[in-house]
C-alpha positions in Angstrom: 42.8 -3.4 95.1 40.0 -1.4 96.7 41.7 1.9 96.1 41.8 1.0 92.3 38.4 0.8 92.0 37.1 3.6 94.2 35.2 6.4 92.4 34.6 9.6 93.8 31.0 10.5 94.5 31.6 13.9 92.2 32.2 11.6 89.2 29.6 8.8 89.5 26.6 10.7 88.0 28.9 11.8 85.0 29.7 8.3 84.2 26.0 7.3 84.6 25.2 10.0 81.9 28.0 9.0 79.7 26.8 5.6 79.7 23.4 6.3 78.8 24.6 8.5 76.1 26.6 5.9 74.4 23.9 3.2 74.8 21.4 5.7 72.9 23.9 6.2 70.0 24.4 2.5 69.8 20.6 2.1 69.4 20.5 4.9 66.9 23.3 3.8 64.8 21.6 0.1 65.1 18.0 0.9 63.9 18.4 4.3 61.7 20.4 2.4 58.6 17.7 -0.5 58.6 14.9 1.6 58.5 16.4 3.8 56.0 17.5 1.1 53.4 14.0 -0.5 53.9 12.3 3.0 52.6 14.7 3.5 49.9 14.3 -0.2 48.7 10.5 0.4 48.8 10.9 3.6 46.7 12.9 1.8 44.2 10.5 -1.2 43.8 7.7 1.6 43.3 9.6 3.4 40.8 10.5 -0.1 38.7 6.8 -1.1 38.9 5.7 2.2 37.6 8.1 2.1 34.8 6.9 -1.3 33.9 3.3 -0.2 33.7 4.3 2.9 31.6 5.8 0.4 29.2 3.1 -1.8 28.9 0.9 1.2 28.6 3.0 2.4 25.7 3.4 -1.1 24.0 -0.5 -1.2 24.1 -0.9 2.2 22.6 1.7 1.4 19.9 0.1 -1.7 19.1 -3.3 0.2 18.6 -1.6 2.9 16.4 0.2 0.3 14.7 -3.0 -1.5 13.5 -4.8 1.8 12.4 -2.0 3.3 10.7 -1.8 3.4 6.8 1.3 1.6 5.2 2.9 0.8 2.2 2.4 -3.1 1.6 5.9 -3.3 -0.2 7.5 -3.1 3.4 6.0 -5.2 5.7 8.3 -6.5 8.7 7.8 -9.8 10.2 6.2 -8.2 13.4 4.0 -5.9 11.2 2.9 -9.1 9.3 2.1 -10.9 12.6 -0.1 -8.0 13.7 -1.9 -7.8 10.4 -2.7 -11.5 10.7 -0.3 -12.6 7.7 1.2 -16.2 7.9 4.8 -17.0 7.5 4.4 -18.6 4.1 2.4 -15.3 2.8 5.2 -13.1 4.2 7.7 -15.4 2.5 6.0 -14.8 -0.9 6.0 -11.2 -0.6 9.7 -11.0 0.6 10.6 -13.4 -2.7 8.7 -10.9 -5.0 10.3 -7.9 -3.5 13.6 -9.4 -3.8 13.1 -9.7 -7.6 13.1 -5.8 -7.7 9.2 -5.9 -8.2 6.7 -3.5 -6.8 3.1 -4.1 -5.5 1.1 -1.3 -6.8 -2.5 -2.3 -5.8 -4.7 -4.5 -3.5 -4.9 -7.1 -6.4 -1.2 -7.2 -6.8 -1.1 -7.7 -3.1 -3.6 -10.7 -3.4 -2.1 -12.3 -6.4 1.6 -12.2 -4.8 0.8 -13.4 -1.3 -2.1 -15.5 -1.6 -4.2 -14.1 1.3 -7.8 -14.7 1.8 -10.4 -12.2 0.6 -11.6 -11.6 4.1 -8.1 -10.8 5.4 -7.8 -8.5 2.3 -10.9 -6.7 2.7 -9.8 -5.9 6.2 -6.2 -4.6 5.6 -6.5 -3.2 2.2 -8.0 0.0 3.3 -4.8 0.8 5.3 -2.7 0.2 2.0 -0.8 3.6 1.0 0.9 3.9 -2.3 3.3 6.8 -3.3 1.4 9.5 -5.0 3.1 8.9 -8.4 1.5 5.3 -8.5 -2.0 7.1 -8.1 -1.4 9.8 -10.5 0.1 7.2 -13.0 -3.5 5.4 -13.1 -5.2 8.6 -13.8 -3.1 10.1 -16.4 -3.1 9.6 -20.0 0.2 8.1 -21.8 2.7 10.9 -22.5 2.9 11.4 -26.2 6.1 13.0 -27.5 5.8 15.9 -29.7 7.0 15.0 -33.0 8.6 17.7 -35.4 8.0 17.1 -39.2 11.1 17.1 -40.9 11.5 19.8 -43.6 13.4 19.5 -46.9 16.5 21.4 -47.4 14.8 24.1 -49.4 12.0 24.4 -46.7 14.6 24.8 -43.8 15.9 28.1 -42.4 19.5 28.9 -42.3 21.3 27.9 -38.9 23.7 30.7 -39.3 20.8 33.2 -39.0 18.9 31.7 -36.2 18.5 34.0 -33.1 18.2 33.3 -29.3 14.7 34.1 -29.3 13.8 31.6 -32.2 15.6 29.0 -30.5 13.4 29.6 -27.3 10.1 30.0 -28.8 10.4 27.6 -31.7 12.4 24.9 -30.2 12.0 25.4 -26.5 15.9 25.5 -26.1 16.7 27.0 -22.4 17.9 30.5 -22.7 21.4 29.9 -21.6 21.7 27.2 -24.1 20.3 29.2 -26.8 23.0 31.7 -25.9 25.7 29.4 -26.0 24.9 28.2 -29.4 25.0 31.6 -30.8 28.1 32.4 -29.0 29.9 29.2 -30.3 28.6 30.0 -33.9 30.4 33.6 -33.4 33.3 31.8 -32.5 33.6 29.7 -35.2 32.7 32.5 -37.6 29.7 30.6 -38.7 28.8 27.0 -38.7 30.0 25.2 -41.9 28.3 22.1 -40.9 25.2 20.7 -38.8 27.6 18.5 -37.0 29.0 21.3 -35.0 26.0 21.5 -32.9 27.5 18.5 -31.2 30.4 20.7 -29.7 27.7 23.0 -27.9 27.9 22.1 -24.2 24.8 21.1 -22.6 22.6 20.7 -25.8 21.1 17.3 -25.6 20.6 15.2 -28.7 16.7 15.5 -28.7 17.0 19.2 -28.9 19.7 19.0 -31.5 17.4 16.9 -33.6 14.4 19.3 -33.0 16.6 22.2 -34.1 17.9 20.4 -37.4 14.5 19.4 -38.1 13.7 23.0 -39.0 17.2 24.3 -39.5 20.4 23.7 -41.3 23.6 25.2 -42.5 22.8 27.1 -45.6 24.8 30.0 -46.0 28.5 29.2 -44.8 31.8 30.9 -45.2 34.2 29.4 -47.7 37.0 27.8 -45.9 40.3 26.4 -47.6 40.9 22.8 -46.1 44.6 22.3 -44.8 46.6 19.3 -46.1 47.2 17.6 -42.6 50.3 15.9 -44.4 52.3 19.2 -45.2 50.7 21.6 -42.9 52.8 23.6 -40.2 52.2 23.6 -36.8 50.9 27.4 -37.1 48.8 26.1 -40.0 47.2 23.5 -38.0 46.4 26.0 -35.2 43.9 27.6 -37.4 41.5 24.4 -37.1 39.1 25.3 -34.2 39.8 22.0 -32.3 43.5 22.2 -32.2 45.7 24.2 -29.6 49.6 24.7 -29.7 50.4 21.1 -28.0 48.0 19.2 -30.1 49.3 20.9 -33.5 52.7 20.2 -32.4 52.0 16.6 -31.5 50.1 15.9 -34.9 53.1 17.5 -36.8 55.8 15.3 -34.8 53.6 12.2 -35.5 53.0 12.7 -39.1 56.8 13.4 -39.4 57.8 10.3 -37.6 55.4 8.1 -39.9 55.9 9.7 -43.1 52.3 10.9 -43.3 49.2 9.5 -42.8 46.7 8.0 -45.2 43.5 8.1 -42.8 42.2 10.4 -40.2 41.6 7.6 -38.0 45.6 7.2 -37.6 45.7 10.3 -35.6 44.2 8.4 -32.8 47.3 6.7 -32.3 48.9 10.1 -30.7 48.9 10.1 -26.9 46.0 12.0 -25.6 44.3 12.6 -28.9 40.7 11.8 -29.0 38.6 10.8 -32.1 35.5 11.9 -30.5 35.4 14.9 -32.7 37.2 13.6 -36.0 34.1 14.1 -38.0 34.1 17.9 -37.2 37.7 18.1 -37.5 37.7 16.4 -40.9 35.6 19.5 -42.1 39.0 21.6 -42.1 41.7 19.0 -43.2 42.5 17.0 -46.2 44.8 14.4 -46.7 46.3 15.6 -50.3 
């Protein structure tokens, strides 16, 4: 047994140094992670505390600015009402008023709707901010429509001789609409009725009324009305409002029904619109 535990003298010092080295490593691995974790934990706590303080500071600044910032009293949230000092009952009255699609346009309106005290109103009303159009509407005079005196037939000028410049200067029609009127008149070979102004795309009713207050069709070309009950497809196509397919549908419908006694019957044709029937009648007759 003794021979198994005998160590040569040359190795004793090496074994001692190795033991000391291993013992030192154990101490290092035992203490180092604990110390490191403590430092990291302390840093995390410091960062978290700093974040909390920053959030508190931001909330306080927001609250201060929230109190001083102008606002539209039509849009008050529960939190804003709390900051301003409004009671839940006053906020409910405001909410019910707005649900009726009504608007507050003055401090007196706000008091009437919510019933706030005069002292609270005096404190918060300087912060009220209404849209610019509300402010302007209080100072502007009511708009009065310019009226055009309607002239008699003899006093009016001929609609078939009116120019683009006259439409712009006398009536105030935009240049592109004025040009469209003259172009359409030329396509027709001249208006035969004031009604045909309805066909000008983009010409509003009030503009048409202004034009007809000063102008009317006087010199119109003579046209021979077409008997719709016996007209051929080619003859029907001479009507400005009919194309080949429309003329063909009308011819077939009349033949199938042995003629019509009223222009309104054309509305029974699939795809035929009676919207322009008053202008179509200018070119047609029933017998």
